[in-house]
Every structure is written in C-alpha cells, then in structure tokens.
C-alpha positions in Angstrom: -68.9 -88.2 101.8 -71.3 -91.5 102.2 -69.1 -93.4 104.3 -69.0 -90.2 106.6 -72.5 -90.2 106.2 -72.4 -93.8 107.5 -70.1 -93.4 110.6 -71.8 -90.3 111.7 -75.0 -92.4 111.7 -73.5 -94.8 113.2 -72.2 -93.6 116.1 -74.8 -91.3 116.5 -76.7 -95.0 116.8 -74.9 -96.0 119.4 -73.7 -93.4 121.8 -77.1 -93.2 123.5 -76.8 -96.9 124.6 -73.5 -96.0 125.6 -74.9 -93.4 127.3 -77.5 -95.5 129.3 -74.5 -97.7 130.6 -72.6 -94.6 131.7 -75.5 -93.1 134.4 -78.7 -93.7 136.4 -81.2 -92.2 134.9 -82.5 -88.7 134.9 -85.3 -87.5 135.3 -86.6 -86.1 132.0 -87.1 -81.9 132.3 -88.0 -80.0 129.4 -85.5 -78.6 127.6 -85.5 -75.1 127.2 -85.3 -74.1 123.1 -84.0 -70.6 122.7 -84.9 -68.6 119.9 -82.1 -68.9 117.3 -79.2 -65.8 117.5 -80.3 -64.7 114.1 -84.2 -64.3 114.7 -83.9 -61.1 115.9 -81.2 -59.2 113.7 -83.4 -57.4 110.8 -82.3 -58.4 107.4 -80.9 -61.7 108.7 -82.7 -64.8 107.6 -83.6 -67.2 110.3 -82.2 -70.5 110.6 -84.9 -72.2 109.0 -84.7 -69.8 105.9 -81.1 -69.9 105.9 -79.2 -71.9 102.4 -76.1 -72.9 102.5 -75.7 -71.2 98.6 -76.3 -67.7 100.4 -74.2 -68.4 103.5 -71.6 -68.5 100.8 -72.4 -67.4 97.4 -71.3 -68.9 94.5 -69.8 -66.2 93.5 -67.7 -65.4 96.8 -67.0 -70.0 96.9 -65.4 -69.3 93.4 -63.2 -66.1 94.8 -62.0 -68.5 97.3 -61.2 -71.0 95.2 -59.3 -69.2 92.4 -61.5 -70.8 89.9 -65.5 -70.4 88.8 -67.9 -72.6 90.6 -71.7 -73.0 90.5 -73.5 -74.1 93.9 -76.4 -76.1 93.3 -78.7 -77.5 97.0 -79.0 -81.6 96.6 -83.0 -82.6 95.8 -83.1 -84.6 99.7 -83.5 -81.8 102.0 -83.5 -82.7 105.5 -84.8 -80.7 109.0 -82.3 -78.7 110.5 -79.5 -79.2 108.1 -78.9 -76.9 104.5 -76.4 -77.5 101.9 -74.5 -76.3 98.8 -72.7 -78.4 96.5 -70.0 -76.6 94.3 -68.7 -77.5 91.1 -67.4 -75.9 88.3 -69.7 -76.1 85.4 -67.4 -78.3 83.0 -64.9 -81.2 85.3 -64.4 -82.9 88.2 -62.5 -80.5 90.3 -62.2 -78.3 92.4 -65.2 -79.3 94.6 -66.5 -78.7 98.0 -69.6 -80.1 99.8 -70.4 -76.9 102.6 -73.2 -77.9 104.9 -74.8 -76.2 108.4 -76.8 -78.5 110.7 -78.2 -76.2 112.9 -77.5 -77.3 116.9 -75.5 -80.1 115.9 -71.8 -79.5 116.9 -71.7 -80.7 120.4 -72.9 -84.0 119.6 -71.0 -84.4 116.0 -67.3 -83.3 117.8 -68.5 -85.6 121.1 -68.8 -88.6 118.1 -65.6 -87.6 116.3 -64.1 -87.4 120.0 -65.5 -91.1 120.6 -64.0 -92.4 117.6 -60.8 -91.3 118.2 -60.9 -89.5 114.8 -59.0 -86.3 113.7 -56.1 -84.4 113.7 -55.0 -83.8 117.9 -53.0 -80.9 119.0 -51.2 -77.7 118.3 -49.8 -78.7 115.0 -53.5 -79.4 113.5 -53.8 -77.2 110.3 -57.6 -76.7 110.8 -56.7 -75.3 114.7 -58.4 -72.1 115.2 -61.8 -72.5 112.8 -64.4 -71.9 114.7 -64.8 -73.3 118.5 -63.5 -76.3 117.4 -62.3 -78.0 114.1 -61.6 -82.2 113.3 -60.7 -83.6 110.2 -61.0 -86.9 108.6 -59.7 -87.5 105.2 -61.2 -85.0 103.3 -63.8 -84.0 105.4 -63.8 -80.5 108.0 -66.3 -80.3 110.9 -66.5 -77.2 112.6 -68.8 -76.8 115.9 -69.6 -73.1 116.4 -71.5 -72.5 119.2 -74.4 -75.1 119.2 -74.0 -75.7 115.5 -72.1 -78.3 112.7 -70.3 -77.1 110.0 -69.4 -79.7 107.6 -66.6 -78.9 104.4 -65.5 -81.8 102.3 -62.7 -81.0 99.9 -62.0 -82.4 96.2 -59.2 -80.8 94.1 -58.5 -78.1 96.4 -55.1 -76.7 97.1 -54.3 -75.9 100.5 -57.6 -76.4 101.6 -57.1 -75.1 105.8 -56.6 -71.5 104.4 -59.5 -72.3 102.4 -61.4 -73.7 105.1 -60.5 -70.8 107.3 -61.9 -68.0 104.5 -65.5 -70.4 103.7 -66.5 -70.9 107.6 -65.5 -66.5 108.1 -67.3 -65.9 104.9 -70.8 -68.7 106.4 -70.3 -67.3 110.0 -71.3 -63.7 109.4 -74.7 -65.1 107.7 -75.2 -67.9 110.5 
C-alpha cells in the first residue's frame, strides 16, 4: 500500500509540470463548486461526514469475504478521504483496505494511464465496476463519477467478484 501511495504521489507531483509543457497557460477562472449529491438526500450523510466503515460495515464485509472481520479507521485522517481497514480479530487474512477520495477519480485514473498501469482490454476481470476500474498488483482503483474508490486485497480469493460486491454496497451510500 505504501508503494502505491508513493507512486501515486510522485505522479501527482509530476503531472502538473508536464501539463504546463503541453499547452499555453490558460486564464485562471474560478471553479464552480457543486454541493455533493448526497447533501440533498434526507438521512444520507454528506461527503464530509461519510465514513468508509459505514459505507461498507464490518458485518457486510464479513458476509462478502465469507469470514468475520473487524473494521478500523487508521489513526491518521486525510481531508477529502475516508478509509477503513478490515481484518480478522485473530490472524492475518482476509485483509481489505477500503477507501474513498472525494473528487479524485479523474486525476487518479489519468495518472494511472500516464504510468501505463492497469489491465487494459475486455479480458480485465474488473471491467464493469464503477465508471472505470484498473488494478495494479493487489490494489484496485475505481472511478465512480468524480470520486476514487480504492480496494486493497490480501488473502482474499475471487477478488474481482468480491470487489464488485464491496463497490456496489458502498455506492448506494456514497
């Protein structure tokens, strides 16, 4: 997971520099900021309040994985991101990291494409999950509208089927 974060961070640092080389500078115009779609739905938390461990509860993750897991939030918090780590109370697997970064879907997928990463083509077992899905090693990146969903698997069998169930469970609450 650390390597994925380092690669992603490196790409994010390099892309703005490359972007400046490929086109003339544009006039800076203020960006319109829309309210998150969930803000208008009664009883549904806003993005700022949504927690990954609530988007897919430990009980739901246990059912999906076929093994009891406990969900914990990492001690570090990041603005615009929510994360939950699911692992058995005893033992090391199955282990799943699930996170959502609000508004980062297009940037992340653009970075993945620039790195030439991901499984292209119709034979991709993750095709059809979200608006776009690419995997690198044990990490799956899913673009859902403007948002980025990441799922990291360890000790999980049939990950593509389980990834779809995890995503579909969370999507109804995002």
